[in-house]
C-alpha positions in Angstrom: -36.8 -73.5 31.4 -37.3 -72.0 28.0 -36.9 -74.2 25.0 -34.5 -72.7 22.5 -33.3 -73.2 19.0 -29.6 -72.6 18.5 -28.1 -70.9 15.5 -24.4 -70.3 14.9 -23.1 -67.2 13.2 -19.6 -67.1 11.8 -17.8 -64.1 10.5 -14.2 -63.6 9.3 -12.4 -60.8 11.1 -8.7 -60.1 10.9 -7.9 -63.5 9.6 -9.6 -65.4 12.4 -13.1 -66.9 12.5 -15.4 -65.8 15.3 -18.3 -67.9 16.4 -21.1 -67.1 18.7 -24.4 -68.8 19.6 -27.7 -67.0 19.5 -30.4 -68.4 21.6 -33.8 -67.9 20.1 -37.3 -69.1 20.9 -38.0 -72.3 18.9 -41.5 -71.1 18.0 -40.0 -68.3 15.8 -39.9 -69.0 12.1 -36.2 -69.8 11.7 -36.3 -69.8 7.9 -37.7 -66.3 8.0 -35.1 -65.2 10.5 -32.3 -66.6 8.4 -33.7 -64.5 5.5 -33.6 -61.5 7.7 -30.0 -62.2 8.5 -29.0 -62.3 4.8 -31.0 -59.3 3.8 -33.6 -57.0 5.3 -36.9 -58.8 5.4 -39.3 -57.2 7.8 -41.1 -59.6 10.0 -44.8 -58.9 10.7 -45.7 -58.6 14.4 -48.1 -61.6 14.2 -45.2 -63.9 13.3 -43.3 -63.1 16.5 -45.6 -61.4 19.0 -47.3 -64.6 20.4 -44.1 -66.7 20.6 -42.3 -63.8 22.3 -44.9 -63.3 25.0 -45.5 -67.1 25.5 -41.9 -68.4 25.6 -39.3 -65.7 25.9 -41.1 -63.9 28.7 -39.2 -60.7 28.3 -40.3 -59.2 31.6 -38.9 -62.1 33.5 -35.7 -61.8 31.5 -35.4 -58.1 32.5 -35.9 -59.1 36.2 -33.1 -61.6 35.8 -30.8 -59.0 34.4 -31.6 -56.5 37.2 -30.7 -59.0 39.8 -27.4 -60.1 38.2 -25.1 -57.2 39.1 -21.5 -57.2 40.1 -20.6 -56.7 43.7 -18.5 -53.6 43.1 -20.5 -50.9 41.2 -17.3 -49.2 40.1 -15.8 -52.2 38.3 -15.2 -51.6 34.6 -13.0 -53.6 32.1 -11.9 -50.2 30.7 -9.7 -49.8 33.8 -7.7 -52.8 32.6 -6.5 -51.0 29.4 -3.4 -48.8 29.5 -4.9 -46.1 27.3 -7.9 -45.7 29.6 -5.8 -45.8 32.7 -3.7 -42.9 31.3 -6.6 -40.6 30.4 -8.3 -41.4 33.7 -5.3 -39.8 35.5 -5.5 -36.5 33.6 -6.5 -33.4 35.5 -8.6 -30.6 34.1 -6.4 -27.5 33.5 -7.4 -23.9 33.2 -9.4 -23.4 30.0 -8.5 -21.2 27.1 -9.3 -17.8 28.7 -9.3 -16.0 25.4 -11.9 -18.4 24.1 -14.1 -18.0 27.3 -13.8 -14.3 27.0 -15.1 -14.4 23.5 -18.0 -16.7 24.7 -18.8 -14.2 27.5 -18.9 -11.3 25.0 -21.1 -13.4 22.6 -23.6 -14.2 25.4 -23.7 -10.5 26.5 -24.6 -9.5 22.9 -27.1 -12.4 22.8 -28.8 -11.1 26.0 -29.1 -7.6 24.6 -30.4 -8.8 21.3 -33.0 -11.1 22.9 -34.1 -8.3 25.2 -34.7 -5.9 22.3 -36.4 -8.5 20.2 -38.7 -9.5 23.1 -39.6 -5.8 23.7 -40.5 -5.3 20.0 -42.4 -8.6 19.9 -44.5 -7.7 23.0 -45.2 -4.3 21.6 -46.5 -5.8 18.4 -48.5 -8.5 20.2 -50.1 -6.1 22.6 -51.1 -3.8 19.7 -52.8 -6.6 17.9 -54.5 -7.8 21.0 -55.8 -4.3 21.7 -57.2 -4.1 18.1 -58.9 -7.4 18.6 -60.4 -6.2 21.9 -61.7 -3.0 20.4 -63.2 -4.8 17.4 -64.8 -7.4 19.7 -66.4 -4.7 21.9 -67.6 -2.8 18.8 -69.3 -6.0 17.6 -70.6 -7.5 20.9 -70.7 -4.6 23.3 -68.2 -6.1 25.8 -65.6 -8.8 26.3 -67.0 -12.2 27.1 -66.9 -13.1 30.8 -68.8 -15.9 32.7 -70.2 -14.4 35.9 -70.4 -16.4 39.1 -74.1 -15.4 39.5 -76.1 -18.5 40.3 -79.3 -16.8 39.1 -78.0 -16.7 35.5 -79.8 -19.1 33.2 -78.0 -22.1 31.7 -78.9 -20.9 28.2 -77.2 -17.6 28.9 -74.2 -19.2 30.5 -73.8 -21.5 27.5 -73.9 -18.6 25.2 -71.2 -16.7 27.2 -69.0 -19.9 27.1 -69.3 -20.1 23.4 -68.4 -16.4 23.1 -65.4 -16.8 25.4 -64.2 -19.8 23.4 -64.5 -17.9 20.2 -62.6 -14.9 21.6 -59.8 -17.1 23.0 -59.5 -18.8 19.6 -58.9 -15.4 18.0 -56.3 -14.6 20.7 -54.5 -17.9 20.1 -54.5 -17.3 16.3 -52.9 -13.8 16.8 -50.2 -15.3 19.1 -49.5 -18.2 16.7 -49.1 -15.8 13.8 -46.6 -13.6 15.5 -43.4 -13.3 13.3 -41.2 -14.0 16.3 -41.5 -15.2 19.9 -38.7 -15.0 22.4 -38.8 -18.2 24.5 -35.5 -17.5 26.2 -36.1 -14.2 27.8 -32.9 -12.9 29.5 -33.1 -13.5 33.2 -35.5 -16.5 32.8 -34.8 -20.2 33.3 -34.7 -20.9 29.6 -32.0 -18.3 29.0 -30.0 -19.6 31.9 -30.2 -23.1 30.6 -29.0 -22.0 27.2 -26.1 -19.9 28.5 -25.0 -22.5 31.0 -25.0 -25.2 28.2 -22.9 -23.0 25.9 -20.4 -22.2 28.7 -20.1 -25.8 29.8 -19.4 -27.1 26.3 -17.0 -24.3 25.4 -15.0 -24.9 28.5 -14.2 -28.4 27.1 -14.5 -29.7 30.6 -17.6 -32.0 30.2 -17.5 -35.7 29.4 -20.6 -36.1 27.2 -22.4 -39.5 27.3 -25.1 -39.6 24.6 -27.8 -42.3 24.8 -30.6 -43.4 22.6 -33.0 -46.4 23.0 -35.2 -48.0 20.4 -38.1 -50.1 21.6 -40.6 -52.4 20.0 -43.5 -50.3 18.8 -46.2 -52.7 19.9 -44.8 -53.0 23.4 -42.4 -50.2 24.4 -41.2 -52.1 27.5 -39.2 -54.3 25.1 -35.9 -52.7 24.2 -34.5 -53.7 20.9 -31.5 -51.4 20.4 -29.1 -49.3 22.6 -27.0 -46.5 21.1 -24.2 -44.8 22.9 -21.9 -42.0 21.7 -19.2 -40.5 24.0 -17.2 -37.4 23.7 -14.3 -37.4 26.3 -12.3 -34.1 26.3 -9.4 -36.0 27.9 -9.0 -37.9 24.6 -9.2 -34.6 22.6 -6.6 -32.4 24.3 -4.5 -32.1 21.1 -7.0 -33.4 18.5 -8.0 -31.3 15.5 -10.6 -34.0 14.4 -12.7 -34.7 17.6 -12.7 -38.3 18.7 -15.9 -39.9 19.8 -16.6 -43.4 20.9 -19.7 -44.9 19.2 -21.5 -48.1 20.0 -24.6 -49.8 18.7 -26.1 -52.8 20.7 -28.8 -55.1 19.4 -30.6 -57.3 21.9 -30.3 -60.8 20.6 -33.4 -62.2 22.4 -35.6 -59.9 20.4 -33.6 -59.8 17.2 -36.6 -61.0 15.2 -38.8 -58.0 16.2 -38.8 -55.2 13.6 -40.7 -52.0 13.7 -42.6 -50.9 10.6 -46.0 -49.4 11.4 -45.1 -46.2 13.2 -41.4 -45.9 12.5 -38.9 -47.5 10.2 -36.7 -50.2 11.5 -33.0 -49.5 10.7 -31.3 -51.8 13.2 -29.1 -53.1 10.4 -28.2 -49.6 9.1 -25.6 -48.4 11.6 -23.3 -45.9 9.9 -20.5 -45.6 12.5 -19.0 -49.1 12.6 -20.1 -52.6 13.6 -23.2 -53.4 15.5 -22.9 -55.8 18.5 -25.6 -58.4 18.8 -25.7 -59.6 22.4 -28.1 -61.0 25.0 -29.9 -58.4 27.1 -27.8 -59.3 30.1 -24.6 -58.6 28.2 -25.9 -55.4 26.7 -26.6 -54.3 30.3 -23.1 -55.2 31.4 -21.6 -53.4 28.4 -23.5 -50.2 29.2 -22.6 -50.6 32.9 -18.9 -50.8 32.1 -19.0 -47.6 30.2 -21.0 -45.8 32.9 -18.7 -47.0 35.6 -15.7 -45.6 33.7 -17.0 -42.4 32.4 -19.7 -41.3 34.8 -18.5 -42.4 38.2 -15.3 -40.5 39.3 -13.3 -42.1 42.0 -10.2 -39.9 42.2 -9.6 -36.2 42.8 -8.2 -35.8 39.2 -11.4 -37.4 37.8 -13.6 -35.0 39.8 -12.0 -32.0 38.1 -14.1 -32.9 35.0 -17.8 -32.3 34.5 -20.1 -35.0 33.3 -23.4 -35.0 31.4 -25.9 -37.4 29.9 -27.0 -36.2 26.5 -30.2 -37.2 24.7 -33.3 -36.1 22.9 -35.8 -36.3 25.8 -33.1 -38.0 27.8 -35.1 -38.8 30.9 -37.0 -41.5 29.0 -33.9 -43.2 27.8 -32.4 -43.2 31.3 -35.5 -44.8 32.7 -35.3 -47.6 30.1 -31.8 -48.3 31.1 -32.7 -48.4 34.8 -35.6 -50.8 33.9 -33.2 -53.4 32.4 -30.9 -53.2 35.5 -28.2 -50.6 34.7 -27.1 -49.3 38.1 -27.2 -45.5 38.4 -27.0 -45.4 42.2 -23.5 -44.0 42.5 -24.2 -41.4 39.9 -27.1 -40.0 41.8 -30.1 -38.3 40.3 -28.8 -36.4 37.2 -29.5 -32.7 37.4 -31.7 -31.1 34.8 -30.6 -27.6 35.8 -27.0 -26.6 35.2 -24.9 -24.8 37.8 -23.4 -21.5 36.5 -20.0 -22.1 35.0 -17.0 -21.5 37.3 -13.3 -21.8 36.3 -12.3 -23.7 39.4 -13.4 -27.3 39.7 -16.4 -28.2 41.8 -15.8 -31.6 43.4 -19.5 -31.9 44.4 -20.8 -31.1 40.9 -23.7 -33.4 39.9 -23.9 -35.3 36.7 -26.0 -33.1 34.4 -28.8 -33.8 31.8 -28.2 -32.0 28.5 -31.4 -32.5 26.6 -31.4 -31.3 23.0 -35.2 -31.3 22.9 -35.3 -29.0 26.0 -32.6 -26.8 24.6 -34.4 -26.5 21.2 -37.7 -25.7 22.9 -36.1 -23.2 25.2 -34.9 -21.3 22.0 -37.6 -21.8 19.5 -40.8 -23.4 21.0 -42.2 -26.8 20.4 -42.9 -26.6 16.7 -40.6 -29.0 14.7 -38.9 -30.3 17.9 -38.3 -33.9 16.7 -34.7 -34.9 16.1 -34.9 -35.2 12.3 -36.5 -31.8 11.8 -33.9 -30.0 14.1 -31.1 -31.7 12.2 -32.6 -30.3 9.0 -33.0 -26.9 10.6 -29.4 -26.7 11.6 -28.3 -28.2 8.3 -26.5 -31.2 9.8 -26.2 -34.1 7.3 -27.8 -37.2 8.6 -29.3 -40.6 7.5 -31.1 -43.7 8.9 -32.6 -42.1 12.0 -34.4 -44.6 14.3 -31.2 -46.6 14.5 -30.2 -46.2 18.1 -26.5 -45.9 17.4 -27.1 -43.3 14.7 -29.5 -41.3 16.8 -27.1 -41.2 19.8 -24.4 -39.9 17.5 -26.5 -37.3 15.8 -27.9 -36.1 19.1 -24.4 -35.5 20.4 -23.5 -33.6 17.2 -26.6 -31.5 17.5 -25.8 -30.5 21.0 -22.2 -29.5 20.0 -23.5 -27.4 17.1 -26.2 -25.7 19.2 -23.6 -24.7 21.7 -20.9 -23.7 19.3 -21.0 -19.9 19.2 -19.4 -19.5 15.8 -21.7 -22.1 14.3 -24.7 -20.3 15.8 -23.4 -17.0 14.2 -22.8 -18.8 10.8 -26.3 -20.4 10.7 -28.0 -17.3 12.2 -29.4 -19.4 15.1 -29.9 -16.2 17.2 -31.9 -14.5 14.5 -35.3 -15.6 15.9 -37.4 -14.3 13.0 -35.2 -16.0 10.5 -35.4 -19.3 12.4 -39.1 -19.0 12.9 -39.6 -18.6 9.1 -37.3 -21.5 8.4 -39.2 -23.7 10.9 -42.6 -22.9 9.2 -41.1 -23.7 5.7 -39.8 -27.0 6.9 -43.1 -28.0 8.6 -45.0 -26.9 5.5 -42.7 -28.9 3.2 -43.0 -32.0 5.4 -46.8 -31.8 5.2 -47.2 -31.0 1.5 -44.2 -32.6 -0.3 -43.5 -36.2 -0.9 -40.3 -37.7 0.5 -37.3 -37.4 -1.7 -35.7 -40.8 -2.3 -32.4 -41.5 -4.1 -33.7 -43.2 -7.3 -30.2 -43.7 -8.7 -29.7 -46.4 -6.1 -32.9 -48.3 -6.9 -32.2 -48.0 -10.7 -28.7 -49.3 -10.2 -29.9 -52.3 -8.2 -32.6 -53.1 -10.9 -30.1 -52.7 -13.8 -27.6 -55.0 -12.0 -29.8 -58.0 -12.7 -30.8 -57.1 -16.3 -28.5 -57.5 -19.3 -28.9 -55.6 -22.5 -26.9 -55.1 -25.7 -25.3 -52.0 -24.3 -24.0 -53.7 -21.2 -20.4 -53.0 -20.4 -18.9 -53.6 -17.0 -15.7 -51.7 -17.9 -13.7 -54.6 -16.5 -15.4 -54.5 -13.1 -17.7 -57.0 -11.4 -21.3 -55.9 -11.8 -22.0 -55.8 -8.1 -19.2 -53.3 -7.7 -21.0 -50.9 -10.0 -23.9 -50.6 -7.6 -23.8 -47.4 -5.6 -24.5 -48.1 -2.0 -24.1 -46.8 1.5 -21.5 -48.8 3.4 -22.7 -50.3 6.7 -20.5 -51.9 9.3 -22.5 -55.1 9.6 -23.1 -57.0 12.9 -21.3 -59.5 14.9 -22.7 -61.8 17.7 -21.0 -61.6 21.1 -21.6 -63.3 24.4 -18.8 -61.3 26.1 -19.2 -57.5 26.4 -15.5 -57.0 27.0 -14.7 -58.9 23.7 -17.2 -56.7 21.9 -15.6 -53.6 23.3 -12.0 -54.7 22.4 -13.1 -55.4 18.8 -13.3 -51.6 18.3 -9.6 -51.2 18.8 -6.6 -52.2 16.7 -3.8 -50.7 18.7 -4.9 -50.5 22.4 -2.9 -52.6 24.8 -4.9 -54.8 27.1 
């Protein structure tokens, strides 16, 4: 049995005091951990790595979670709430046909535009390659080719290899310097993926379940955070401000582990509410309850809606969830390729994978394909990436913008030459320019502790004069249902 230290955490919420117990390895520096709880003190890997491996035995913990599953894979505490019972009974109706007609017209124009752009791009590329070929022949007599003749000397063969390598390098340079490349050629799989994504989202039929996982940078088998953001069209039938359900889970057993070498650790910088600190077993149960409700239809009305997992390289995040014991068996293997949109419901429709990385690369290639750079490219405001909850939310927002035809028109996302130029500029700035930090915040914090003869607080407390981003904080829970219910103020249980 693991020896543990116990630490109570109290927090006022709605007039009542909540108390939870966090179980931590007793070899961890508790004083340092308490400092982390009060502020944001990064803990060096050497202070926690050995105790974690020796006493917590995370892999054994994961095995225990995987074996501790409910008997009924469809059980979800969401089914106990009147609000969720009601929306579960809703049937998908015929979409706005005028809207879908507009989308069809847009996609037809997009196909024609990409076809013409591809034709011009190929003509330019072939012309430049022909010029290279002519110049090479003029200099060397013929194009490099390694014959299969076994009588050729090794020296000659090595010389031909070097020539071929030099020629291929010049070919690559010409291709890389093309002003535009059409990656989604009409009739190809990339273009089909793009058009099917756009049609699916504009039909407002798809329940979108966005996932992001953060892992410990020195051992990526160790999950530290889980972020989930859900868009359910059944909750948005009459909404002008789209409703999303956002959750950020922090695994309490590895609360003390913080990334810092390869990525920043922003587990305490969730922008969309309160973070839930729970044992891994309860994090798994929380995710399972959401999956069982949103992604496992059990009635005919539920099957009239489409479903999709959303993520940036989503397959990796799903594998992480499977590794900690989240049950995907009734969901089946999510489909990476989308079926063509049809107005009538398909009761055998699979759960889809909508991958924003794949969608971006299908449009613009692999340059600048990380989440932060794409958010910059599409001019989507964002902050504190590498917090799993924030990343899940921004990935969902990114998908919605990439599939919004009017947003695409507004931001010129189909002008491939414009976007290629913008990508190059962003990549160049990222390499050459320093990061821009909001100095006003640092100055305000520094001035807060220094008094001078000009000090005047204008009748306010000095700490209220400090500009800051408001975070939701974190609360410890041992019950996933209690954590879920804390996000509501008016839902009947």
